[in-house]
N, C-alpha and C positions, 0 to 999 in steps of 0.2 A: 796848456797842461791837460793831460788826459784825465779821465775819470779815475783810473787806477792811481795816478799820481796824487790826485786830490784826496782820495781815501787814505793813502799811506801818510800823507802830510797831516791830515786831520787826526788819524789814529795816533801818530807820533806826538802831536801837540796835546791831545787828550791825556796820553800817558804822562807826558812832562807835567801837565797841570796837576794830575792826581799825585804824582811823586812829590812835587813842590808842596802841595797841600799837606801831605803826610809829614814831610820834613818840617814844615812850619809848625805843625801841631806838636811834633816831638821837641823842636827847638824851644817853643813857648814853655813847655813843661820843664825843660832843663835850664831855663833862664839865660838863653844865649843873648849876646849883645844886640841892642836895638838896630844898629846899622846893618847887621847880618840879616835880621828879619825883614828889614825894608828892602834890601837887595833881592832876597829870595821872593818876597811878595811882588816886587816889580817884575821879576822874571815870570812869575805865575800870571800876572795881569797881561804881560806881553803875549804869553801863550794863549790866553783867553781872547785877546784881540785878534791873533792869528786865526783862531777857530771861527770867530765872528766874520772875519774877512772871507774865509773859505765858504762859509754858509751863504754870505752875500753873493759871492761869485757863482755858487751853485744855483741860487735863486735867479740871478741874472741870466745864466745860461738856459734855465728852464723857460724863462720869459722869451728869450731870443728864439728858442726852438719852437715855442708855440706860435710866435709871430711868423717864423719861416714856414711852418706847416700851414698856417692860414693863407699865407701868400702863395704857396705852392698849390693849395686847393683852389684858390682863385684863378691861378694861371691854367690849371687843368680844366676848370669849368669854362674859362674863356676860349681855350683851344678846342674843347668839345663843341661849344656853341659855334665857333668859326667853321669847324668841320661839318656840322649839321647844316649851317646856312649855305655852305659852298659845295655840298656833296654833289648836287646835280651838275654843277659846272665842272667840278674836278673829275667826275665820272666821264663827262663828255671830253674833257681835255685828255684824260687817260686813254680813251678810245682813239682820239685823233693822233696822239703820240704813237700808239701801237700801230695805227695804220701807216704812219710815216716810216716807222721802223721796218714794217713789212715791205714798203716800197723800196727801201734800201736793201732789201733781200737779206736781212739779218736772220741768223739761225735762232731758234727758240732760246738757246743759252745766251746768245749775244743780246737778244731783246731783253732778257731778264737782267743782264749785266748793265745794259743801257739805262733801264729804269732805276737800278740801284745807284748808278753814277749820277743820275739826275736828282736822286734823293740826297746826294752829297756824301755818300759813303766813300771811305778811303779804299784803296785796292786791298789792303790788308783786311779790313772789316768785311769787304765784299767776298774775299776768298774764304774767310772763316764762316760766313753765313752760308755760302754755297758748298762748303766742304771741298774746296779746291785749293791749289797752291796760289800764292801771290803772283807767281810767274804766269800761271794760266790766266788769272784775272787780267794781268797786264796785256797779255797777248790778245785776249778777247776784246779788251777796250781799244787796243791799237787797230784791230780788225774793224771794229765799229766805226772808228774815225775814218779809216781808209774807205770803207764802203759808202760812208755818208759824205765824203769829200770835205771833212772837217779836220782842223789841226789838233784838236784836243778837247778836254772836258769843258772848258769855258765856252768854246764855240758850240759844243753840243747843247749845253744849257741855254746859251743865247739863241740858238736856232728855235727852241720851243718857247722861251720866255720873253724874248725881246719885245714882241707885240703886246705883251701884257702891261707894259709900262704906260702910264697915262701920257697922252700926247704933249702935255705941258712940260714934262720932264725931258723930252727929247730935244 
């Protein structure tokens, strides 16, 4: 249920509760039968229970959101720490990858595409980022694979990352 839906439902239940309270007050003055007052009173109580449930739901959503924000903050901090700790190694790896791409005689555009492919971007994302068509991104990636003697993206990734696996996993 969206926030707008909750507000509409809450407003509706509040209006119903107020209308029932006004009606009960009028009915009491007019001496209406007890069974009628009990039924209207029960309807009012049910509307109040609905209001309480919505407030409980809103409170739970706020708690969940706070928890998710804290978790996201922790993940961002963990990622930043990892980046800081591995910066020297990643810079070195980036330089070595660029040297290999140069050995394959890739154009500057193809080298950029290769790095984006290694980052895991889809051809559509890659094309949008570079301001080209998806067809151009596909053609450049195929050219990269051909110049490198690789069959596709997975072999490109494996070429650079395979040796990073610990020996015990191989």
